[in-house]
N, C-alpha and C positions, 0 to 999 in steps of 0.2 A: 528509113527514111534518108533522101538524100538535103542538103542544107549548103547553101551558098553563104559565106562571108561576103556583106557589100558595107559601104557609108550606112551612116544612119540618114534616114530623108526627113525631113520637114513633117510630112503626114503620116507618118509610120505611128501606128497605137501605139504606146507605150504604155497606156494605163491598165492593162492587166497582166501584164509581166509581173509575177511573183519567183523570187528565187528561196525565199526564205529566209533572208535577211531585211530587215527593214529597211538599214541604211542604207545599201545598194540598190534595195526598189524605189525609196526616195528620191539618190539622185539621179535614176533612169528616166524617172518618170518627170521629174521637173528641173531636173539641171544638165543633163547632159545636152538636150538639144539647146539651150541657151549658152552653155560654154562653148559650143562646136559653131552656132550660126549666129549669133550676138557677138561673143569674147573672144574667139577663135581664140582659145586656150588651151581646149582638148579636141580631138575628132574621138568619135565614137563608131565602130564596127559592130555590124550583128548578125546574126548566124539566123539566118530564114529560109522557112520551105518555100514549096512550089504555093502553096496558099497564101504566103505574108508571116504566117506566125512566127514570133521574132522568139527564138527557141535560147539564144544570149547574147551577149552584148563586150564588149572591153573597149575600153575608152583609155587612149595614147597621147603622149606629150613630149616635145624634146625636152630634154633636161640634160643635166652631167652630175658628175658623181665625184668625191676626191678621191684618188688614189691609197691614201692614207685608212681608208674603208675596207680594205679590198684583201682578201689573204696575200703574204708577201711574197708570194712565186707570182702572182699576178704584178703587184705593186713594180717588183723588180721589170718588167717588160713596157712599163707606162711612164709617161713623162711625172712630175711632182707637180702638176698643176690640174684642176679639176678637165674632167676627160667626157665629149657626149656620150651619151647614150638616150634611148628610147624609154619612157617613162610609161609601165602600164601600170596606168591611175586607177582600174578599175576595171575586174572581170567576176561576171557572174550568169548563172544559168538558170533559165526556169527549171519551177521544183517538176514540171512534169515530163521535163527531157533529163534530169540528172541523172550522172552515170553509161550515158550516151553517148562519150565522147564529143559533146559540144564546147568544153573547155580546153581539151586540146587542141580543135580545132580552129578555135580563136586565137589562142596561144602561138598557134602554127602560122596562122595568120600574122598576128605581132612578129615573129618573127623574120619572116619576109617583108616586112614594112621597115625594120631594122637594117635588116641586110641591104635594101634601096637605100635607107638614109644613110649607111658608110659609104654607099657609091657616091649618093649626091652631095653630102654634106659632111660628114663626118660620124662616127660611130661605133664603139667598145662592145657596147650590149645590151641588155636589156634589164633593168631596175625594176621591182614591183615593191609595192609596201604590203606583204601578205599579212591578212588575217589570221591570227594563231590556228583557227581549226584549218588554213588552207596552204598552211608549212610544207604538210607533208607533201601534197601535190604538189607542189613548187619544187621540191628535194628529189621525186622523182623523174623530174623533168630537168634535171642536170642543174638547177640554182641550187648557190650557197648563200650563205648568213653573210652579210656583213657584217664587220665590226664595230661595236661599240657604241651602234647607234638603235638598239632594243630597249624596250623599259616598261613601265607604267604611269599609267596619267590618270589620276582618280580611278574609280570604283571601272574603268574601262580599258583593257590590255590595248596597247599599244600594238601596232602593226610591225611585224619583223621585215625590216630591210632585207633584198634578196637580190643575187645580180648572177647573170649567165653573160658567160662572155661570148661572142658570136663565133670566134675563133673554136669553141666548145662544138656549136651547133651544125650537127651533118647537115651540107647541103642538099637540098633536094631535086 
C-alpha cells in the first residue's frame, strides 16, 4: 500500500482513527483541527492512502530549546541562548497499520519540514516529548534524551524529551 503525507484538511474524517492510545486519539479527533485552523498553534500532517484512509498523523510546531539541556558535545557548538527547533508534538499510527512503516514515513516528512525551516527561518533539529513506550522507536532513529527534563507527574509518566540534530540526519 502506498501512502502520501499531506496537510490535514478541514473535511478529513478523524472520528474513526484509533491508535490504541486514548489521549492521542482524542487529540486528533477534537483538537488537531482546532489547533491548526482556528488557533494556528500547530500543523498536523496525515499519511493517507488512495481511498483517503488516515493511517497516521504528526503534529508539529515551531519551538526552541535551551542548549544546557543537550549533551556537552552539541552544547559547545551552539550559542548559549535558546535555539530554534521544530517540535514534534504528536505522532500516532492507526492500529490497523502499525508496524508497516507509517511512523517512519511521518517522521521523515517532519525531518524534511525541519530542513525547510532551517533554510527559511533557522532550525537546529527536532524535539519530541516521547511517550515512555515510544522512546525506543525514537532512539533507533537517532534521537537522544535531553538532560534533566524528564520525570513523573502524579500517576502518569511524563514524556521523555528527546532531540535529533539536523546535522545528524542524512540528506535524502
